[in-house]
N, C-alpha and C positions, 0 to 999 in steps of 0.2 A: 828637579837634583836626587831626585834617590834613585830616579835608575844611574846616574851618575857615579852615588858611590855606591849604587851595587857593583859596575863597570870596575871601580878601583879595587873591590875586594876581591871580586874573582880574581883579576890582575895576578894581587898581592898571593893569594891564594895560588895562584895557578905557578905564578913563580919560586915560591917555595917548597910545592910539591916537585918541581921540575931541579930545583938545584939542591933539595936534601932528601927528596925520595918521597912514597907516598907514610912508609912505613912511618918515618918523624914525625909526618900531621897527623895520620890517622894510626897511633902505632894499633900493631894487632898482637896484645896479650890480653893476658886473665883480667888484667884491669881497666880495661881499655872502656873510657867511657861510651862509644860508641855501641860497641858490644851492649855494656848493659843495656841504656838508655839509644835501642835505635835511630838516626838524626834524621830529623825532617826538616833541617835547616834548606831552603831552597837556595839561598846562599853559596854556602857548601856541597851542597849535591852539585851542581854547576859546574863551580871550579874542578870536585873531583870528573866528574863527565869528561868538562876540557882537559884535564890533564890523561885521563882516558883514551880518552880518541886518539892522541899519538902514540898513548902505549899497543892501542891495538893498529896501529896502523904501521907500527914495526914490524910488529909481530907477523902480521899480511904480508908483510914485504921478504920476511925472511921466510915464510911457508911459502909462497907463490915462489921467491929464488931459487930455493932448494928445489919444491916440484918439478919447474924449467929446466932446474938442470940435469934435471933424473930422465924427463921424457925427450930431451934433445940429446940425449947420450947416456944411454943405458948400460950401465955397467956396477960391477958390486959399489966402486965404491963410491956411486953417485947414490947408489941405493943406500950403502950405510951414513954416509952424507945426510940422505932424507931422513932417513929413521932418528936420525942423532936428532935435528933442527924439530920434528913433529913430537917431539918429547918433551924438548925445551917450550915448545910453542903449548903444549898439555899446560906442563906446571905454570908459566907463567898467565895461559888463558883463565887456567880455574880460580887462581888467584887472582884475577880481576873479579870474578863470578866471586870470590865469599866477600872480596870487599863490598862491592855492589850490596850481598847480603845482610852488612849492618847498616843499612837506609831505611827509616821505615816510607816504603815506597808507597803505600798506600796513601797517605798524608800530601803527595807529589798531586800536582796535574798536570796536565798538557803536554807537551813536548818534553820535562823532563820527566815524568812519567814514563812516556812511551819508550825513551831510550832504556832506561831501569829495564824495565819490564824486557825488552828483547833482548838485555845483557842477561838476565835474568833466566830467563827460555833457553838461552843457547848453553853451551857447554859440549865437551866429549865424552869418554867413559868413567864410569863408576869410581875407578882407580888407575891410577898410573899406571898400574901392571895389565888390567885391562886392555886399556888405551896401546901398550907396547903391543898386547897380544891380535890386540882387533887390528893397528898399524901391519904387524908383519902380517897376518894372512890377506893383510886386501892389498899387501906387497904382492906376495908371493902370487895375486887372483893378476895381478895389472902382469906380471914379468910375461906369466903364460899366454897373457892375450898379447902384446907387444911386441913379444919375438915372436907369436908363433908364424910358422912357413909351413906347405905343406909339399911334398918330396914326391917322386914317383921311387918306385922299387922293385923287384924284382916280379910281384906279382900282380903288376899293374900291366896289363895285356896290350894297351896301346901304346903308339909311340907320339901320340900328336904332341907332348910335351918336349920333347928330346931333340927336335929335329932342328939342327942349328938354322936352318937360313928363315925360319919362321919368326916374327918377329913379336914380342911381350905387346899383348893385350889384343889381337886380331884374332884370339881364339884357339891359338897356339903360342908357343912361346919358347925361346932359346935357350929358359932356366931351366933349372931341374928341379929346385926350389923357388919356393914363389909365398915370396912375401902377402899379405893382404892386401896394401896398395903399395904400389897400385895394381898389381900381377891378379892376383886374384878377383879386385874390384872389376876392373877392364877386360878378367874374362868372362866373369856372372853377366856383364851386359854388352859383350860384343860375338859371343861365342852363341851358335846357335846348334849346336851340337848336343843331343840329350843327354848322351852318355857322358860325356867330355864335363857336363855344368853336373851332374849326378856326382860323377869323380872328386870335382873339387867343394859342389857343397857339403859333402861327406866327411871329405879328408879334413875340411876347415874343423867339424866340429869333435870327429875322431881324435886332433892333435891340439885342441884351442878347447871345447867347450871340456873335454873328460873329465882331464886334469882339473881345470877349476873344481867344478861338481864334487869332487875329494872333498875338497876343500868347504863348499857352501852350507852346510848345516851348520858349522862351529858359526862359519861368520853371521847368519841370522841369529843364531844363540847370544853374541859378544853384540852384536848389533840392538836387538832387544832388551838385554841389561842394561846398556849405556842412557836407550830411549826411557827405562822404568826408575834409574838411577836421576835420569832430570824432571820426572814428575808424569811421565807420560804411559797410555798403557801400552804402546808400543809404537813401534816405527811408524807404523802408517798414521797413527793418532796422533805423532807428533807432525807429522809433513804435512798433517790437515792445518792442524791446531798453529805450530809454529810458521812454517813457509807460507803459508794460503791465509791463517786469521779466518779459518770457519771450520763449523764443522760439516762433515759424512763428505766430505770431497768424493770420495768413492760414488755414493751414490749420485750427486751435481754430475760427475763424468760419464757415467751411465746415460743417465736422463737426455744429455747432451746428444752423444752417439743415436738415440734412439732417434732423435729431428732426424740428424742427418745420414742413420742406416735407409733410407728411401732411395737416397741417390748413390750413394754406393752400392749397393744391390743393383741397380741398372751399370755402373760401369761394371762390376764382378762378369754379370753375364754376360755383356759387351765381350770384354778381355776372352773370357775363358769362349768362346764362341769361334773369337778368332783362333788359339792358341788350336781349337779342335780342327781346324781348320788345317794348322799347320804342320802339326805335329801327327793329328793323326788320332781317332775316338779309343787306339788303342794304348794311346799313352794318355789322354786325356778327356775325361769321361765328362760327356755334355751336363751331367748331374749332381756330379760330387764337386766335393771343393779341388782347387786348382796345387799339383805340384810344387811345390814352394821353390824349386830350383831353376824354374825357366820363365820368374816371372822378370830377369833381368837384373835382379839383387843381390846378396850372399842373404839379405834375412826374409827379404820379399815384402820391406816398409813400404818402398817407391818402385813404379813400375815404368819407368819413361825409358828405362832402360833397351826395353823392348819394344818403343814407339816404331821402329819400323815395321813392326808385323802388326799393329796398331793404328794406323795412321787412318782416318775417314775416308782423306780425299790426296790420295800419291801427289794426282798433279799439279797440288797446289803448293804453294810456298811452302817448306818446311819453317816454324818454329824453331828447330834447333840449330844456330848459329856455328856448331862447331868444325862443320866441316870449312863455312868463309874465315876461321879465326886460323884454321891452321891454315889454308891457302892465304892466307895477311902474314903468316909468321908471325903470329902474336908471342911475345915474350909473356912469363910469370910475371916479370917487373910490372908489363903495361898492363894486364888485366887487374893487377892491384892497383895501380896510379888511377886509370879510370874509375874504379871504384871510389877513391878519394876524392876524382872529381866530380860525382855524381852528390856526396854528402856536402860537398863546399856550394854546389850552385843553389843546394836550399840555404846556405849561408849558415851552416856548422863550420867548424873550424877546421882545418888540414889536418892531418893528420902527423904528429910532432917528427922532430927528428930521432928521439928515441926509435920511434917506432919503424922505421925504415934503415936503420942502423942493427939493431938487435933482435928483428922476428928471422923466425925460421921459416923461410917461405917454399924452398924445394928440399925434397929429399935429398939428406947427403949421401955420400958411396962410400964412407969411413968408418962410418958405426950403426950401430941399431938403435932407432927412433922411436916414436913413437908415433906414429903418422897421425893420429884422429884430429882435422881439424880444431882447432881451439884457439880461442881467444884469452888472454890473460892481464888482469890486473896487478898490476905492482905495487900500488897505491901511495909511492911518493915519486912525488913528481907529477909528470905526463908524462912516466913509462908505461905504456901497452905495445903488447905486441901480439900478434897472430904465429903461432904455428903450425903450419900444411903442408904434407908434400904435394904441390898445387901442377894440373895437368894442364894445358892450352886445351879448355875443353866448357862447354857452356855449361856442365852440372858446375865444373867447379870456380867459372865466373859468378855465377848464382852464390854459393858457399862463400865465395870473397867479402861479399857484398852481409849475409849473412853475419860472419865472423866477424866485420869490419864494424855491424852495428853495433854489437858490443862495446866495440871501443872505442865507438861514438858514447855510449852508456856511460861508461866508465869517467870518463871527460865531461862528461855534463853535472854525475853528482858527484865529482870531485869537492865540490866546495861543501860538501855535507859535514856532520861527524860521524868516524869512522862505523859506528852502528848501522848509520841511514844507506852505507855504502854498497849498493845491492836494488836488483830491482825493486819493484815493488811487489812482485809473486817472480819466483824464478820463471813462471810462462812472459811475463811481461819483458825480461832479456830476451827469453830466444826469436821474440815478435819483430823488435823492432829492425831488426836486417832484412828481415822476411818480409816485412812491409814495404820495405826499397825496391824489394827485389822482382814484386808483385809489380812496380812499374818497369824496372830493368826488362823483363821479362817482355814486353807488351812489344810488339812488331812495328809499332809506331817509334819507341826508341830504340830498336836494335836497328831500327832503317837510318834513324837519324847519328846512328854511331856510326855506319857503314857495313853492319853486318846481317841487311837484309836489301834485297835490290829494290823493294817497292814496300810500301803498307797501304795500300790497293785495297779496301775493305771486300772481302764477300761474305756469304754465309756461308762457303765452307771454308773458307780461310777460317774465321771467327772459331768452326768447329774443331778444328787443326789445333789452334790455338788453346781450346778451351778442353781439349782431351789431356794436350801435354800437363798443364795445370793442372787437373784433376789426377794424374797420374804420379803426382810430383806428392800434393796437398790434401786431396779426398780420402786415394787408399793409405796414405800413414795414419788416420783415424785410428781406425778399427788397432790396427798393430801397437801402436802408441796405448790405447787403453788395453789388451793386451798383459804388455811387457809389464805393467804395473799392476793388474787387476791379478796378476799369479804373483807377485812381490808380495801383495797385502795377504791374500790367502796363505802364503809359504809363513811369514811375519808375523801373523794371528795365529799360527799353529793347526789351522786347519789342512795343511796337505804335509802329510807323512814325507821324508826325506825321499823312500824308495818311490813317492808315486809324482816328483817334484816333473820330472820330465812328461809322463801323461797324462799330468794335469796344464800342462803349458801347452803342449798339441791341443788336447779336448776345447780346449779355452780358443785356440788359434782356429779350428775348425767349426766350432758354432760363432766366433763373432766376425773373423777376417774367413772367412770358409776358405782357407788355404791348408795342407795337408801336407807331410813327411812322405818324402817319394820314394822312402826304404822303411821299413822294418823299425821299429826302435825301440828300444830297452830301459830299463832302470839304469842300469849302466850309462846309456848316454845322459849328458847334460846339455841339452841345446841351449836353450837359455841365457848361459856362460860363453854363447860364441857371440856373442852382440857387447859390444867395449860398455854400454855402460851400466850392465847388469854385473860383469868383473869388477868396473872402476863403483859400483855402489852409489851410481847418478840419477834420481829418483827421473823417468821418463813420460811422467804423468803432465810437466812441463810443455812437452813439444806436443804433444794433443791439446791442450787451452793453448799452447801461444798459437796452433795451428788456426784456431776459431780466432781467437781474438785478433791475427791480424788481418781478417778480411775487417773488423769494424775498425781497426785504425784506417785502413784503408781509405776505406770510404770514408770515414771524417774526412783525414788529408784532402783527400779529391775533391769534398765539398769545399773546405779553406782554400782551395787552390783556385776556386770558380769553375770546376770541372762539369759537366751537365750534360755528357752522354753516357754509355753504355759503361758499367764500372767494370767491365774485366778492360777494359781499353785506357783505362785513362794513368796516364803518369806524371806524376809528379814532379819532376826534374825541372830544378830552376824556378819552383816556388818555396819563396820566400818565407810568404806567409802559412804553408805546410812546416817548413822547417823550425819557424818561431813555434807551432802548436808541436810539433815533438820534442824539440827541447823543454819547453815550460813544463814537458809530462818527465822528460829523464833525469831533468834536473830535482827532481822530487827523491829521486831515489827511493828507498824505503821509508820515510820520512810522515808518510798518510798512510793508512788505511789503503789495499789496493784499490778499491772501491772508489774514494776519493780520488784516486789518484787516473783512474778509466775515466773519471768523468769528466776530468781536464781537459783530457784528451778527443772522448766522442760521444761528452754531454749522457751518459749514459752508465747507468751503476754496478751491471750485472753483466757476465756471460753472456752472449746471445749467439744464436746459428741462424739468424735473419739474413747480414751480412755473406756470410759462404754461400748461403742458397740462392741468392739474388745474385750474383755471380756466376753462378754453372748452373741459373734455370734456362738460359738458352740450350746449352750442351744436355740439362736431364730432357727437355721437349724433346730433343733430337734424339736420345737414350730411346725411348719410351718408344719410337716407332720402329730401329732398329733390332731392340732386342723383341718383337713380335710374335719371332720365330724360333726363339733363342727361351731355354728355360732360366728364370730369375731367380735366385736362393740358389739352397743346394742342401 
């Protein structure tokens, strides 16, 4: 009966809040009895949380919609609309936080206490004026990035970018001005012309990094002021304690990478040795860090773009099915449908109608858009979407599964109150789609969908497959660590603005073994040439994700009854694995991430054992191959 009375009471309070407004039920003025006596009644607190969850859902929807409108149609009009909406969201969000302060949270327990703690830890800038200034700077940085192009000029002495008969993405292009996606991304992956790659690498940083760098010191100041206003030492302290609910996230990240480093340096030595043979020792020193522009990627964060140079056994079938996808005339829509079918095979729900009707799958030709692949939750109903300038290739096929993993996470935790509608920590969100992609990329699965002619297993074929996987996954780890280690030092005030770029490259040399191909100066701001720096998105989520996805993969393979080599496991069609994954996703952030990790893996910590086990055959092979190579730099 007590439970029934409580539910009836909550229903009454919720209805009153909805009809009359929170101000009438809990008036905000100097005579407010809650302000005078912080309220600790569980019934009223739960009613307020129910009502607030609906308000937060509305605010999240408005924010997502305005951001979507801007990123899929970049203009002064959509920029102004986004600024206005974010200003309103700020005011209402801060109002919710102030209301929450009226409750005596220390008297609550369990779920009620956790919701209040998360609401009170959140927030934006110290004042509305600070928030407006912060939003303006971030919008300007993102506009530089999203609209960035590089163009040939009169002082550019090569014509390889202006020959009309050349196709975009072939290493040459018919366009005189190149956007990042797809033009520069394709060029960096496909060209093998050392000087052309250098031109593209430097031009992107000149046109995008430099103007962002002029704004970045003020951005950092405002970022830290906001963190301090919310009770944290700086933005790094906020990230560690709020997003990951732990102390010393930076220390943990370095400890984890120390365990991965022996594998990484072997990969680095092998890659450098192959590049020395390809370009010559006059361009690639066999003892030094690798020039950043020849690794097949604008940021040298993943090196699979030069797999053709690095392939261990060219006579074996390639794990890259791009050519077969093009031969079969794959469409972008077909790639998305196939990803959706994989998730459905595990018993997860199909993408809703809104996804197919409202997503942006390809780059439009009539307007500027932000091409960075993103999944968006619109918070109300089943409206989830993906924004992506998709091309038909294996990398984009993988990316689609990654982004669709976000969408499945959104749909799974929609049963939770708004404050819990996020990943257990940010890395969990990134890991879900990548866990699926570990199965999608296997020769067995690619053969089953007609993209590989055979799945006959050979030792050489295994090494080819693992090499490509390592160039995507292991290689990203030191880069991801560098991006945020640099940011943490900058945000703590350990690096002066004049030294921003020098410190960035020192870290890349020391940790990643990669160096700039031309001299850099304090005028340059190469970190700003990366989306996540311009957008203010922490990158440590990818570092952690690229470790825990192997823990997830190992656990789901076990759930599926798989007993073979872990790198060949394909969980397609396993309802058991799908159930386990859904149980984890449905929790959202309702529990500390350690509890959520235990649900899917039976473990309570981030471990490197799963990724090291996955790549052990490659590690053993690399040690033999590197007998004549210098290991380290």
